[in-house]
Every structure is written in C-alpha cells, then in structure tokens.
N, C-alpha and C positions, 0 to 999 in steps of 0.2 A: 326610287326603289330605294329602302334603307339598307344597310349593309347585313345585317341578320336575315332580313327578308330574303336576299339575294343568295345567300349561303345556303338558306333551308329549302330553297326550291328545287335541288338536285335534278335538275333536267336532262334528259336522257332522250336520242332521237326518237326510241320506240316507247316512249311513256304513255302509260294507257292506265284505266281503271284497273283495281285489283278487286275481284268479285271472289269475297271469302265471308264466312258467317261471322258474326258478331261474337261469337265466340272465340273464333281462331285470331281475328284482330284483338281480342281482350287478352288472350294469352301471349301474343306477339308484345303488346303492351306490358305485361308482366316481365317477360322476359329483355325488355329493353330494346328491342330489336327495331331498325328503322324500316317503317312500313313502305317508303318510297323505292328503298333496295331492295326489298324482298321480292316486289311485283317485278322484278326482271329476272329474280330466281326462279330455280325449277320448284316443282311442289316438294322434293326431299328436303330441300334447305328450309322451306316454310314449316315441314313437320319438325325437324330438329328444333327450330326456334320454338314452336308450340310446345314440345315435351319440356323445354327448359322452362319457358312460362307456368306449365302445369306444375312443375316442381317448385317454382317460387310462389304461386298460389295454393297449393297445398300446405307448403309450410306457414303461409299466411291464416289459412284455416285452424291448423292445428296451433298455431299463437293464439288465436282466438277462443278456442276451446280450453287450451290448458291455462290461460293467464285468468279467461273468465271462472273457471273452477276455483284455481288458486286465491283470486280476491274475493271469491263466495267464502271461502274458509275463512279469510282474514276478517271480512264484513259480518261473518254470522257473530250474532247476538241474541241471546233471550230476550232482549229489552229492545229489539228492533224487529218489526214487522220482516217476515220472510220474503214478501215480494219485494220490499223496498230494497233489502240485501241483494236479491237477485238482480233488479233493475241495477244497482250501484255495480256488481259484479260486472255485468252486461258492457254498462258504459264503459267502465275502467278496462274490460277486457277488449272492446273494440277499438279505444285507444291505441292499448298495448300492441294488437294486431297489426295495426295501422304502421306502428313505428317499425316492427318487425319485418313487415311485406316492403316498405321503403327500404329497410338495410340490405335485404335479400336483393332488390332489385338493383339496387346501387353495386353490391357486390359482384352481381353476375353479369350486368352489363358491363363494368369497368375490368373483369377479369379479361385479360386479351387471349388470343391463341397461340396455341403452343408451335413447333416449329414445323407443323405440318404432317407430324409423323404419328402414330398411335403410341409412341413410346413418350414416357416424360422424362425429360434430361433432370440433371442434377440443377442447373441454371433456371430451368420451367419452375421446378419445384420450390426453390429458395425465394423465387421472384413472387411465388403466390403464398408464401408463409403468412403474410399480415392478413389477406383476406381470408386463408384457411383458418386461422387462429379467430377470428370474429367469427365465421361462421360455425366453429366448435363452441364456443362461448354461447351463442344464441342457441343451438340446437342441446346444448347441456342446459340450458334455462328452460326451454321448453319441455325436456323430458320428463322433468321431476314432478310437476303437477300430473301429467298424463301417467307416470307410474303409480301416484299414491290413488290415482281414480280407478286403475285398473285393477289395485290391489285393495278397494275400498273394504270389501268383505273381512279379509284377513287382518287388515288394520283394525278394523272395528272389534274384532275380537280381541287384539293385543291393547288398544284403548281401553276396554273393559276391564281387563285385569291388571292395567297400570292405574287406573282411576281406583279401583277395589283396593290395590296394595296402598296407594296413596293415602285415602281413607282410613284403612285400616293403621295405618302409620302415625298417622297424626290425629286422628280422634280420641285416644287415650292421653295425649299428651295434654289435649285441652279440656279432657275429663278432668285429670289430675290437678291441673291449674285452677278449674274452677271450683272442685272440692276444697282446696288448700285455701283460696281466696274467701269462700264461703264460712269454712270453718274459722278462720281468723277474726272474719265479721261478727260471728256468732259469739264467739268467745270475749271479743270486747263488750257486746251486748249483756251477756251474761254478767260479767263483771259487773257493770251498771245495774242491772236488774236483779241482782241475788236476793236483795228485800223483797220485791214482789214475787219471786218464786218461793221463799220461805213462806209468806203471806198465802200464797195458792195451796201450797201442800199443807198448812195449818188448816186453812178452811175444809179441804178435801178430808180432811182426817177426821173434824168435827163432825162433817155431814155424814160421814161414814158411820162415826159412832152414835150420832143422833138416829141413824136409821138402824142401827143393830137394839137400841134401846127400845124403839117401839117395836121392834120383830117380837124383843123378850117379854114386852108388855102385852102384846097379842097374845103370846103363848101362855103368859098367867091368866089371861083372862078367859081362855080357851080352856084352861086345865090341863095344858101340855109341859108345863114345867117340871121342876123335880118334886115337889111338893104333890102334885097331882091335883092340887085343888083349882075349882074353877071360878070366876065372878072378879069383879073389879074391886079389888082389895087395896089395902094400904099399898102393896110392893107395885101392885099396876101402877096406882098414882104416883108413886115416887118414880119407877121409870119412865113414865111420861112427861112428869116434870123435868126431869133430868134431860130426857130428849129436848124439852123446849129450851131450857139453858143450853144446850150445845147448839140448838138453831141459833140462839140469840149470838154466842160468841164467833159462830159461822157467819153470821152476817157481820159482825163487828170488823172480822177479818175482810170481807167482801168490800165493807167501807174504807179499810186502810188500802184495799187494793185499786179501790176507785181513786182515793186520795192520790196514790203513788203514780196512778196514771196521768190524773191531772197535773202533777207537779213534773212529772218526765215526759209529757207528752212531745215536746220536743225532741230528745232523745230518739222516743220510740217512731217518732216520724222519719227521722234520718237514718235509725236502722232499717225500715220499710223500703226507704227509697235506695238505700245502699244495696240491701239484698234484692230488690227488683233490677237496678243498674248492673248486678253480679250476673242476673240470670238474663237479662237482654243483651249483655255481652258476649254468655255462653252461647245463646242462640244463634247470633250475630256471627261468632267463630265458627260455630258448627257449619253455618250456611256458607261461609267462606271457605272452608275447607272444602264443601260440596262444589262450590264453584270452582274454585282451583284444580280439583280432579278433572273437571268438566273442560277446563281451558287447556289441560294436556294434549286434547285431541286438535293441536294447532299444526300450521303448516311444516314449519321445521321438524317437530317432533314425528309428525307421519314420515318425512323423508330420512329421518335417521331410523326410524322402525323398519321401514322399507330395506332399507340398506343391511339391518342388523339381522333381519329375520330370512329375507330373501335377496342376496346379493347377487345372485347368478341370474335371476329374472330380472331385479334392478338394472345390473349392468347392459343385459340383453336389449331392454326396451331404449336405454339411453343410448346404446352404439347404433341401433336402430334409426333413431332420431338424428344422430349425428351423421349419420350414413346419407340419409335424407337431405341434410343441411350443405353438405360438401360437395355432395353428388354432381351440382352443376359446375362447380369448379374445376373438378378433376375431368368431368366430359369435355369441358372447352379446353382442357390442355390438351388432353387424348385425341380430340376430334381431327379429322384430315382436313386440311384446306379444301374450300367449296366456293363456289360461286358468289356466295354471301360475303364470305371472308375477304376475298378478291374485289369485289365491289365496294366493300369498306374501304379497303385501303387506296383503292383507285381514286374514291371520291375524296377522300383524305388529301392525296397528294394534288388532285385538281384544284380543291379550296386552296391548299398552301401555294401553288404555282400561281393561282389567279392572284392572290395578293403577295406576290413576291416574298414567300417565306422559304429560305434556301436551308436545306440540312447539310451538314458535312462532320465528317468523322476525323477526329484529330487525335495524333497521339500526343498524351501528356507526358511531358518532359520529366525525369525524375522520379516517376511512378512506375519504374519497371517496364516501361512501354506500353500501360495500359491507354486503351481507346475510350475516348469519350464521343458522343454526338453533340453537336451544337447546333442551335439554330440560327439563322441570320435574318433579320427583319428587312428586307430592302426597303420595301415601302414606309416602314418606321424611320429608316437612317434617313431617306430621301425627305423625308417630312421635316426631321430633324435638323438636318444641313441646311435646308430652306429656311427653317425659322432661324436658325444661328445667325445665316449671310444676311436675313432682313433686320435682325437685331444689330449686326455689325454696321450695317448700310446707315441705319438709322443713327446709330454712335457716330460714325464720321462727318453726317449731315448735322447732326447738333453740335458738335465740336468746330466744324467750319464756320458755323451760322455763330456762335458765339465768338469766334475770332474776328471775324467781319463786325459785328455789334461792338466789339472791344476797341476796334481800330476807329470807327465812326465816333464815340464819345471821347476817346483820347485827343483827335482833332478838334472835336467842339470844347474840350478842357482848354486846350491850348490857345483858341481864337477866344473865348469868353470865360476866363475863369472867375468872373464874377457870378456866374451862373451857380458856381459849385462852392463858391466860400463866403461863409454869411459874417461880416465883422460884427465884433461886440462893439456895443454902445460904452460911449465916454464915463468913466466914473464922476458921479458929482464931488466937490470938495465943499 
C-alpha cells in the first residue's frame, strides 16, 4: 500500500457507511468537507457543512448567471447570430463559474476554525484578511453584471437618451463636413465647366426666344396681334423664319456643349466619381455614428450609469453579494468547535505521529520573545542520516581500496621497472 493510500484511509474502530442523499454529499464536496470524518459526527455537524457547501454552490450559480450575462453583452454584435452569441456567452460563463467555484471551495476549505468561541478576535481577523480580500474581489466582480441585469429597464431608458444625444451632437458635425467638402468639389468643377454652363444658358435663352417667336407668329395668324389683322402674312413669315434661325443657333450651342463634353469627359467622370465618393463617405459616417451610438450600451457604460443614476440600489446589491461571499469565512471563525473540528485535528495529529512529525514551539531570540512553531521531520531526518552514513562508508571503502591498489602497483614497479619504462630506440648516424 502506498503512502498516500495509507494516509487517506482514515480508519476508525466504528467505521461504517454514510447513508446520505447525493445532494448532501455534493454539498459536502462543495464545502471541501471530509466525508470519512463526517460519518463519525452527529447530524448537526453535517448540516453545518451542508450550509457552507450551499453558499459555495450558490456563489458558483450566481457566477454563472452573472458572467454569462456579462459575456453576452460583450459578444453581442448585429453581425453575429444571436444564438451563436448566446452559446458563446454560456460557454465562457460556465468556465468562469467553474473558476469561481473552485476558488470559493479552496478559500472555504482552507479557512481554519477560530479559537472555539463565537467572538472573532483581532488575531483571527488579521489571519483571515487574505481570504477575505479574495472573497471581496470575487463578490464585487460578480455583483456588477447582476446589478445591470436587475436594472435593465432603467438602464435601457438611460441608453436611449445617451444614444439620441450622441447622434444629435455628431450628426450636424458630419453634415457640415459633408456640405463643405461637396461645395469645394463643386466649385472646382464649376471653374472647369464655366464654358459649358455659358453654352447651356445661351442655348436655353435661344430656345425660349424661339418659342416666344412662334407664340407671336400664331397670334399674328389668328388676329390676336396688336394690328388685329389675321392671316399668314409677311409678319407671320418673318417671325417663323426668326424662330427657325433661333433653333439653328440653339442647335449650334447644343453641338458646342456636346463637343465640350467629349473634350472634357475625363474631368466630368472624375467629378462624378468624386461626388459619389463624398456621398458614400457621408452615408458611411452617418452609419458609423449610429453604430457608435448603439455601442454606448456596453458593459462598462452600463455599470457607470447604474452607479450614477441609482447609487443606493447599486451598492445595496453589491453589499448583498459581498456578504454572501464572505459569510462562510466569517462563519467558520465564529463557529464553536464541534466534533468535526476535533476529529479533523485528531486525524491531523495521528498522521503526523504516524510519520514521526514533531511540532515544537520555540522562543525566537532577538525578536522580543516571539514564539514560532517549527516542525521536526524525524523520519526524514533518519533517512537523511542513513543516506549520509552510507555515502561516508562508501567513501572510506573507496579510499581504502585505492590505498591497497597503490601499494600493490608500487611493489610491482620496484620489482619490474622495465614493464613501466619504455626505452627510446638509438638514433641513426
């Protein structure tokens, strides 16, 4: 049987099965309780551990709800399907809840008992400060998404006002920029197309004159002119001829316009492309303003709005979550020592004694007589001494063997030196 297996057996003379529901066993697991010790405790001790486990489990559930909603706000995007965003939020929320659950279980299970009274002493409180700080950080983190979910309707109203104000402030600025850029582009094109504009005005003027000549000619033919005579006479003929001439002149201006368009078609195309680019940029900027206004409904802004608009409610929810988070730690410091505590301490001492671990309280010199608890691991020290003795013995034997070997070789050298000296061959002359 291995060392770990022998330690984990926790054998007692009256050891038996613990007949409890799976829910109770799960709550004990959440509290980090030892089931093998609980089965030797009265029901009241088991209920206490169930209560602690219930708080840890509740914190994990709240962590899942809180983080899932927070991640949903983070992943919410009009370009992403809402079902996909929800599944991503649930997945990340579940992972975050497991992390918080494991941290809470570790904090609660590692928090020792107090001095056995219902009062929390200053030494007990200072010793629990690191765990309390961790619990406060976790509780504060969990409370924020729950706050904004509880106040969702109120925050939605604030968001609509903020979004409208953002669009109201930024849309006129974009419109002014658009009008200025379009005006500059139009002025540049007008400078290039001045001749075409003049041709067009002249053509329109000629066409209007031609129309008026025909109207006057028809009046002359119908007797509605100033002289009152009717019929197609010389005046009628002259007016119609003048109208035809004006039409010819207007057609020449139209030809001039056509020739100008042909000559400057590249400039016209660039102007139209530039104007379409300006219009497209204006539409994109307006869409961006709208999108940025919708992005105001983010997680951080909602938390800020909640604190600004409803500080009392916000802090009340936060304090509620914080109290739930730190309650098991304070409870374990205030609880009176019971059978489970004594069995835990007893088992700890049994394991220490079984493996020769001795605790001593020493007064530290030069530190105002402060006492410190030290552990002496006798079994480890025995093994260490045995290993050191074994190594020292091997070293001595090796040294003795080397001395004997040196003596043997030395005698052989004295008797047979030629075996160890190689004479050099004579040099050739």
